[in-house]
N, C-alpha and C positions, 0 to 999 in steps of 0.2 A: 555514391545510391543514387543510380541513373541520372536521367536527364532533367528530368523537373527538381528545385528548392522545394523544402518548402519555407514561404513566405513568412521570417523573421521579422519580421518588422512588425509584423501581423500578433500582435500577442492575444485581442483577444477572440480570436477565431484560435488559436491553441490550447491547450488542454493542462500546457507543462505551468505557464503563471498565475492558471488559477487554482491547481493545486498547492504550488508553490507559496502563497496566500496562504490556504488554510493551514499548511502543513511546517511549509518551511524554514522552523528552527526548531531548536537543538530538545528541547523541551518537550515538547508538541510529541516527537519521537520517540523519545524516551518515559512517559505517559503515557503510550500509544503501545510500547511494548510490555509494559507491567499490565496494562486492562488485558490485553494476546498471557501475559500470565494471570490471571484469574484476582486481578488490585479490582478494587471497587469500592472501598469509600476512603473518605478524603484522607483520614489520618494517615490509611495505609500508607496510597501514597504519597503522603509528608513522609512517612519514616523508610517508605523503601525506597524514596529516590533521592534523596535528602537536598529537595528542592523549597525554597524559600514558601512560606503560606503565603501571601502577596503573588506572588508567580504559579506558583500552582490556581490556587481560585483563577486567573486569568487563560491562564490557560485551558483547565475545566471549563471553564465559561466558552473560550470562539471553538473548541469540540463540540460541543452541546450545539450553540449557532450554526456551528458547521454537520451537524446530522452527523458525526462520527462516532460521539457516544449521549448517552440518554441517559435521563437522571429519572432515577426509580424510589419511589421509596422504597424498606429493604420490611419487609411480608412477616417478621419477628416484633421488629420497631418500629413502626409509624413516622420516628419522628429524625432516624437518619435515613439519609441520601444513602446511593448505591450510585455507580457511575458503568451502567453496560455498553459493549459494542455496538452496533446497528449494524446492519444489513451493509450501508454502506461503513463502516467502520473496520468492519471486517475483509472489506473488497482490498484493502491496504496493507493484508499479510504477505501477497508477491513480494508489496513492495518495498513491505520494510525486511524481505528475508533477501530479495536479490544486492541491499543495503549494506546488513548485514555480512550476508558470506562474501561481498566486496573489498565490504574495512580489515576481514578474515583474512582473504589471499594480498593486499595489497599494502594491509596498513601494523594489523598485527605480524601475518607471515604464518601461519598458522591456526588449523580450525577452534575454534577456543568451545570449551568445555563447559555447561554441558551438550551435546549434539543431538541437535532437532532430525527425530526419527516417526518414521512412517508407522502408526499404533498397529499395524499388521502383522509384518512382517520383523520388525526392530529394526529396520535398516533404514542410517541418516538418508535425508531426503539427497533428490540427485541437485546441483546446482539450477539456479532461475535458467532461465534464456528464454531468447523467444527460437519460435516454436513458428515455420507455416500450418496454411488451416487446416495440410493433411496431417498436423501432426512430426514433422521433420524440423529437427533441431537446423535451425541454416543465422550464417554470422551476419556482422555489419556489410559484407559486400557484396552480399545475397537480394542486397534490400535497395528495392526501389520508392519512389515518390508518387503516385496515382492524383488524380482527379476524383472525387465522389463520382462526373457522369463516368467517365469510364472505368472505374470498378462496376457501376447500377450499371453501362451498355454488357461489359465483359460477363456479368453474374448473368443479364436476361439473354444472351447466347447459347448460353450457357444451359439454362432452362430448357431454349429449345431446342437442343439437340439432344440434353435427355428426356423428350419425352417423344 
């Protein structure tokens, strides 16, 4: 991946450790998966996931504290609480799908049923991948690390050239 290496000892400068701090255990991902499947209420999560009540309570609180889920009173019964995905939570969908596809390929060895499809044409979604800024698919050997200053300088040169 090029000459420059990511500074692996600078944990605070990388988003991965932060993301893992929030999401880095199985139940958080399973709760998120259920939320993407329109599970909203504590008892529904409990029944659907088969999770212990105390663990569910703890994980829901963490996901709410980190802004991935929000707690709302139900419109029809103000005493009941719903857990809904926030924009921050919705932004985890590509990561969830990439992990699911990886698990299907390398652990299950087949596509799981049901298959996630495009609502418009009914066709299965494409594998989640890495794409260049121009949209073309690229592989791990086509990647390089660059400093923010290098990227900004290139952006400035590109804007001047386009003018």
